[in-house]
C-alpha positions, 0 to 999 in steps of 0.5 A: 179743299173746297172751291172757296179754299177752305181746308176740310180738316178739324184742327185747333185753329178751325175751332176758334172763333172767326172774329177772333181770327180776324182780329188776330189777322188784323193785328199782325197785318198792322204790325207788318205795315211798319216793316220796310226791310226784306228779311223781317216779312220772311220771319212772319211768313215762316211763322204763318207756315208754322202756325198753319202746320201745328195749329191748323193741320195745313201742309206747308206745301199747300199754303206756299203753293196757294201763295204763288199768285201773290209772289208773281204780283210781288215781282211787279213791285220789285221791278217797278221800284227798282226802275222808278224809285227816286235816286239821290246822292245816297243811292247805294248802287245802280245799273244802267242799260241805255235809258233804263236805270235800276237801283239796289235800294229800289229793288230792296224796297220792292222786295220788302213790299212784295214779301210783306204782301205775301206774309199778310196773304199767308195769314189771310189764308190761315183764316180762310182755310180754317173758317167756314163762310156760314161760321164767319157770317154768324160770328160777325153778326153775334160777336162783331155786331155787324148788321145781319142784312149786310152780313148775310148779303155778303154770304149770298154773294160769296156763295154765288161765285162758284155758281157763276163759274158753273154758269159760265161753263154751261154757257160756253158749252151751249155756245159750242153746241150751237156753233158759236165760239169759233172766233178763236180761230182768228187769234186773240181778237177772236177769243175776246169776241167769244168771251164778250158774247158770253158776258150778256147771258152770264150777267142776265142770269146773275141779275135774276139770281140776285133779285131772287136772293134779295126777295128771299132775304126780305121774306125772312125779315132781315132788318125788320127788328132791331133785336134778332134771335139766333138758332146757332150760337158761335162760342167765344171763349178764353182760347179765342182771347189767348189766340189774339194775345198770342198773335200780338205777342208773337208779332211784337216779339218778331219785331223786337228780335229783328230790331235786336239783330239790327235787321228791322227797318221802318219807314223814315218818312221818305222812299229811296 
């Protein structure tokens, strides 16, 4: 994996058109938005892991490990819904500890929202790990007809992220060499002062780099003509259409199976 999270290995999913993968991801995300039970999102997550292994040659442990930060964020959803969900006469169960009251319905709702976010993030990682940034931008311009000026600006910003990380480390080492950055001895406040002292040179370098990128893009005539030619074409074939159809069919199939088993719960216009 490189710094962008792209998994450097050839696979069937990697050879698919980036726009087709984005459309498939969007369809699955839309299907997940109607789910409000804590079981169905796990089925979608399992499907993402299976597709990543079979079609993307992505080890399941790698995908699940990459989702760990999303799980941590999901815990806040579980806690906030358990503590602050609206309580009514039909609230199933609750626990009270002094002024703090936790409800089972709220916790289940928070768990459903957290798992839904993890499942959507899982499909997002499938796209990111099997798509190069250059391929994505070319596909957005050629198939999605995105304006080249904005698409390539996004690519430039995307490539600038690791450069900013490297510059941050360079600035930190330069400060240490000159005797700066020793406020960490004074605790958390000192660490904040150290970090704040590094922001100004980092921001200055970022502005200069962005200005050079903008001049380079203008010199290449982005936006000068309504019609552009492309040196490299991103193919879009029958397999890409089948990918989108399979994603929609698979997502709808999971919802139907969940409904048939009596598991699926959808939004009824209110919250617990």
